[in-house]
C-alpha positions as a Markdown table, in Angstrom:
| # | Residue | x | y | z |
|---|---|---|---|---|
| 1 | Met | 10.4 | 2.1 | 49.7 |
| 2 | Ala | 12.8 | 0.1 | 48.2 |
| 3 | His | 16.3 | 1.1 | 48.8 |
| 4 | Lys | 17.8 | -0.4 | 45.3 |
| 5 | Lys | 16.3 | -0.7 | 42.0 |
| 6 | Gly | 14.6 | -3.8 | 40.9 |
| 7 | Ala | 16.7 | -6.5 | 39.1 |
| 8 | Ser | 16.4 | -5.0 | 35.3 |
| 9 | Ser | 14.4 | -1.9 | 36.2 |
| 10 | Ser | 17.6 | 0.2 | 35.3 |
| 11 | Arg | 17.9 | -1.6 | 31.8 |
| 12 | Asn | 14.3 | -0.6 | 30.5 |
| 13 | Gly | 13.0 | 2.5 | 29.6 |
| 14 | Arg | 13.1 | 2.6 | 25.9 |
| 15 | Asp | 10.5 | 3.1 | 23.2 |
| 16 | Ser | 10.4 | 3.3 | 19.5 |
| 17 | His | 8.5 | 6.0 | 17.9 |
| 18 | Ala | 5.1 | 5.4 | 16.2 |
| 19 | Gln | 5.5 | 5.5 | 12.4 |
| 20 | Arg | 2.1 | 6.8 | 11.8 |
| 21 | Leu | 1.0 | 4.3 | 9.0 |
| 22 | Gly | -2.2 | 4.2 | 7.7 |
| 23 | Val | -4.8 | 5.6 | 5.2 |
| 24 | Lys | -4.6 | 9.5 | 5.4 |
| 25 | Arg | -7.4 | 9.9 | 2.8 |
| 26 | Phe | -10.4 | 8.5 | 2.8 |
| 27 | Gly | -12.9 | 7.1 | -0.2 |
| 28 | Gly | -15.2 | 9.8 | -1.5 |
| 29 | Gln | -12.6 | 12.5 | -0.1 |
| 30 | Leu | -11.8 | 15.5 | -2.5 |
| 31 | Val | -7.7 | 15.5 | -2.9 |
| 32 | Asn | -5.2 | 17.8 | -4.7 |
| 33 | Ala | -2.4 | 16.5 | -6.6 |
| 34 | Gly | 0.6 | 15.5 | -4.5 |
| 35 | Glu | -1.5 | 14.3 | -1.4 |
| 36 | Ile | -0.9 | 11.4 | 0.4 |
| 37 | Leu | -3.7 | 9.0 | 0.6 |
| 38 | Val | -1.9 | 5.7 | 2.4 |
| 39 | Arg | 1.4 | 5.4 | 4.4 |
| 40 | Gln | 2.1 | 1.7 | 4.7 |
| 41 | Arg | 4.8 | -0.6 | 4.5 |
| 42 | Gly | 4.9 | -2.9 | 1.3 |
| 43 | Thr | 1.6 | -2.7 | -0.7 |
| 44 | Lys | -1.2 | -3.4 | 1.4 |
| 45 | Phe | -3.3 | -1.2 | -1.3 |
| 46 | His | -2.0 | -1.0 | -4.5 |
| 47 | Pro | -1.7 | 2.2 | -6.8 |
| 48 | Gly | -5.2 | 2.4 | -9.4 |
| 49 | Asp | -5.9 | 5.2 | -11.5 |
| 50 | Leu | -4.0 | 8.4 | -11.2 |
| 51 | Val | -2.3 | 7.2 | -8.0 |
| 52 | Gly | 1.9 | 7.0 | -7.8 |
| 53 | Arg | 3.7 | 5.1 | -5.3 |
| 54 | Gly | 6.6 | 6.6 | -3.7 |
| 55 | Arg | 10.1 | 4.8 | -2.8 |
| 56 | Asp | 8.8 | 3.8 | 0.9 |
| 57 | Asp | 5.5 | 2.4 | -0.6 |
| 58 | Thr | 3.2 | 5.7 | 0.2 |
| 59 | Leu | 0.5 | 6.3 | -2.4 |
| 60 | Phe | -0.3 | 9.9 | -3.1 |
| 61 | Ala | -2.7 | 11.3 | -5.8 |
| 62 | Leu | -1.4 | 12.5 | -9.4 |
| 63 | Ala | -4.2 | 14.7 | -10.2 |
| 64 | Pro | -7.3 | 16.4 | -8.2 |
| 65 | Gly | -10.3 | 14.3 | -7.9 |
| 66 | His | -12.0 | 12.2 | -5.2 |
| 67 | Val | -10.6 | 9.1 | -3.5 |
| 68 | Thr | -12.2 | 5.7 | -4.4 |
| 69 | Phe | -11.3 | 2.3 | -2.5 |
| 70 | Gly | -11.9 | -1.0 | -4.8 |
| 71 | Ser | -10.1 | -4.1 | -5.9 |
| 72 | Lys | -8.7 | -5.3 | -8.7 |
| 73 | Arg | -7.6 | -9.1 | -9.3 |
| 74 | Gly | -7.8 | -9.6 | -5.8 |
| 75 | Arg | -5.7 | -6.8 | -4.9 |
| 76 | Lys | -7.1 | -3.7 | -2.8 |
| 77 | Thr | -6.6 | -0.6 | -4.9 |
| 78 | Val | -6.7 | 3.3 | -4.3 |
| 79 | Ser | -7.6 | 5.6 | -7.4 |
| 80 | Ile | -8.5 | 9.1 | -8.1 |
| 81 | Thr | -11.8 | 10.1 | -10.4 |
| 82 | Thr | -11.6 | 13.6 | -11.7 |
| 83 | Pro | -15.0 | 15.1 | -11.9 |
| 84 | Gln | -16.5 | 14.6 | -15.5 |
| 85 | Val | -17.1 | 18.2 | -17.7 |
């Protein structure tokens, strides 16, 4: 065993917490209004029909329905489709 610590070992030992980003509700899943669909930094996914965007770019459902992923003008979008009555 070493009697002294290594040259930089006492300066290590820090790490940041994970941000828990990503898709939270996947395509075809049934969601309620207000549920978080995607947590992201920047607009990797853009809001589509019945989807809102928060201050931190989080996408959330504005109405109950099924989640659908698609693209519009080369951008990935997340939309909510409501059941037809």
